[in-house]
C-alpha positions in Angstrom: 12.3 -31.3 9.8 8.4 -30.0 10.2 6.6 -28.8 6.7 4.1 -26.2 7.0 2.5 -24.9 4.0 5.4 -25.9 1.7 8.0 -24.5 3.8 10.4 -26.8 5.3 11.1 -25.6 8.8 14.1 -26.9 11.3 13.1 -28.8 14.4 12.7 -26.6 17.5 15.5 -26.1 19.6 15.2 -26.3 23.6 13.5 -23.1 24.7 15.8 -20.3 25.3 16.7 -18.7 28.6 15.2 -15.5 29.0 17.7 -12.8 28.8 18.8 -11.0 31.9 17.2 -7.6 32.0 19.2 -5.0 29.9 20.4 -7.7 27.5 17.8 -7.6 25.0 20.4 -6.7 22.4 21.6 -10.3 22.8 18.4 -11.9 21.8 18.3 -9.6 18.8 21.8 -10.6 17.5 20.9 -14.3 18.1 17.6 -13.6 16.0 19.7 -11.9 13.2 22.4 -14.9 13.3 19.3 -17.3 13.1 17.9 -15.4 10.3 21.1 -15.6 8.1 21.7 -19.4 8.6 17.8 -19.9 7.4 18.5 -17.4 4.3 21.8 -19.2 3.2 19.6 -22.6 3.3 16.8 -21.4 1.5 17.9 -18.4 -0.7 14.5 -16.9 -0.8 12.8 -14.3 1.7 9.6 -15.8 0.7 10.3 -19.2 1.9 11.3 -17.6 5.5 8.8 -17.8 8.2 9.1 -15.8 11.5 8.0 -19.0 13.2 11.1 -21.2 11.7 13.4 -18.3 13.2 11.7 -18.3 16.3 12.5 -22.2 16.5 16.0 -21.9 15.5 16.3 -19.5 18.4 14.2 -21.3 20.9 11.6 -18.3 21.4 7.9 -17.6 20.8 7.6 -16.0 17.3 5.8 -13.0 18.9 9.1 -12.2 20.7 10.8 -11.1 17.5 8.1 -8.5 17.0 9.9 -6.7 20.0 12.9 -6.2 18.0 11.5 -5.9 14.2 8.3 -4.7 12.7 8.1 -7.2 10.2 9.9 -9.8 8.3 11.6 -7.4 5.5 13.0 -5.4 8.4 14.5 -8.3 9.9 15.9 -9.7 6.8 17.4 -6.4 5.5 18.9 -6.0 9.2 20.5 -9.5 8.6 21.8 -8.4 5.3 22.8 -5.3 6.7 25.7 -6.9 8.7 27.4 -7.9 5.4 26.9 -4.6 3.8 28.5 -2.9 6.6 31.6 -5.0 6.3 31.7 -4.2 2.6 31.5 -0.3 3.7 34.3 -0.8 6.4 36.5 -2.1 3.5 35.7 0.8 1.2 36.4 3.2 4.3 39.9 1.7 5.1 40.9 1.7 1.4 39.7 5.3 1.0 41.7 6.4 4.0 44.7 4.6 2.7 44.7 5.9 -0.5 45.8 9.9 -0.2 44.1 13.0 -0.9 43.8 12.1 -4.9 40.2 11.7 -5.7 40.7 9.3 -8.8 43.0 7.3 -6.6 40.3 7.0 -3.7 37.7 6.2 -6.2 40.1 3.2 -7.7 41.0 2.0 -4.2 37.2 1.8 -3.2 36.5 0.0 -6.4 39.3 -2.5 -5.5 38.3 -3.2 -2.0 34.7 -4.0 -3.2 35.9 -6.5 -5.7 38.4 -7.9 -3.1 35.6 -8.4 -0.6 33.7 -10.1 -3.4 36.6 -12.6 -3.8 37.5 -13.2 -0.4 34.1 -13.8 1.0 32.2 -15.4 -1.4 29.6 -17.1 1.0 28.8 -13.4 2.3 28.7 -12.1 -1.2 26.0 -14.7 -2.0 24.1 -13.9 0.6 23.8 -10.4 0.2 23.1 -10.7 -3.7 21.6 -14.3 -4.1 18.9 -13.9 -1.7 15.6 -13.3 -3.8 13.8 -10.4 -1.7 10.0 -9.5 -1.3 9.2 -6.5 -3.6 8.6 -3.1 -1.3 7.3 0.1 -2.0 9.5 2.6 -3.5 9.9 4.9 -0.4 10.9 1.9 1.5 13.4 0.7 -1.0 15.5 3.5 -0.1 16.3 2.0 3.2 17.7 -1.0 1.8 20.9 -1.9 3.4 22.7 -1.2 -0.2 22.7 2.3 0.9 25.9 1.6 2.9 28.0 0.7 0.0 26.3 3.1 -2.5 26.9 6.2 -0.3 30.8 6.0 -0.2 31.0 5.2 -3.8 28.7 8.0 -4.7 30.8 10.3 -2.6 33.9 9.2 -4.4 32.2 9.9 -7.7 31.2 13.4 -6.6 34.9 14.2 -5.3 36.3 13.1 -8.7 33.6 15.4 -10.5 34.7 18.3 -8.3 38.3 17.5 -9.0 38.1 17.9 -12.6 37.4 14.2 -13.7 33.9 15.1 -14.8 31.2 12.5 -14.6 29.7 11.5 -18.2 25.9 11.0 -16.4 24.5 12.5 -13.4 26.0 11.2 -10.1 22.8 9.3 -9.1 23.0 7.3 -12.2 26.8 7.1 -12.1 27.1 5.0 -8.9 24.3 2.6 -9.9 26.3 2.0 -13.0 29.4 1.6 -11.1 27.8 -0.7 -8.4 26.1 -2.5 -11.2 29.4 -2.8 -13.1 31.4 -4.2 -10.1 28.9 -6.7 -9.2 28.9 -7.8 -13.0 32.9 -8.3 -12.6 32.6 -10.2 -9.6 29.9 -12.3 -10.6 31.9 -13.2 -13.8 34.9 -14.1 -11.5 32.6 -16.4 -9.4 31.4 -18.2 -12.2 35.0 -19.3 -13.0 37.2 -18.1 -9.8 41.0 -18.1 -10.7 43.0 -16.5 -8.1 45.8 -15.9 -11.0 42.9 -13.4 -12.7 42.6 -11.0 -9.6 44.7 -8.5 -11.4 42.2 -8.8 -14.4 39.5 -8.1 -12.0 40.9 -4.9 -10.8 41.9 -3.9 -14.3 38.4 -4.2 -15.4 37.1 -2.1 -12.3 39.6 0.7 -13.7 38.2 0.4 -17.1 34.6 1.0 -15.8 35.8 4.0 -13.9 37.5 5.3 -17.0 34.1 5.0 -18.9 32.2 6.9 -16.4 34.8 10.0 -16.0 36.0 12.7 -18.6 39.5 12.5 -17.5 41.8 15.7 -18.1 44.1 15.5 -21.1 47.6 14.4 -20.2 49.9 17.6 -20.7 52.2 15.6 -22.7 49.5 14.5 -25.4 49.9 10.6 -24.3 
């Protein structure tokens, strides 16, 4: 291991063979995979150097700039792969839930929780990595938007369908996302597969708190 300015870097790998012409995407993928491995090890963007990533891949550090403008763009791209997996899970759950807006919202919330329970290492990478601060206008491009967008759409469908939101939609989606993350974080502290049903029940409770559900005609 080589240590530079307090940052521990892995030993250099053999120099990578140049990708054939037109296969630059393969190098980009290798850079993302190396970034993910180092983030899992370091848990901190600030401790991650482009030199360490280049050594991991077996390329010169300036080659990274052919694919990513800076370290933040690179780290976010690595995290975006995991957020995209969550978004795909939400999409599948939404499609399978049918037409009822509330059922679709619950299905997405359950899918989010299921992902957190099934893939703890991915979830830890997404939310356990300490990131460098960025300007507010850039923060809008954070890969979390891949998850916030479908959850926000689901909440708005409920609102249009009569289950009115108690707070504005842009705040409701953050409350829902934060609440689901809190539920999963607590479960991860003391994981118990037998409590998965309780996780989903808490997600349902959170949704009920966000919506003004129509009264049951029977009065129940």
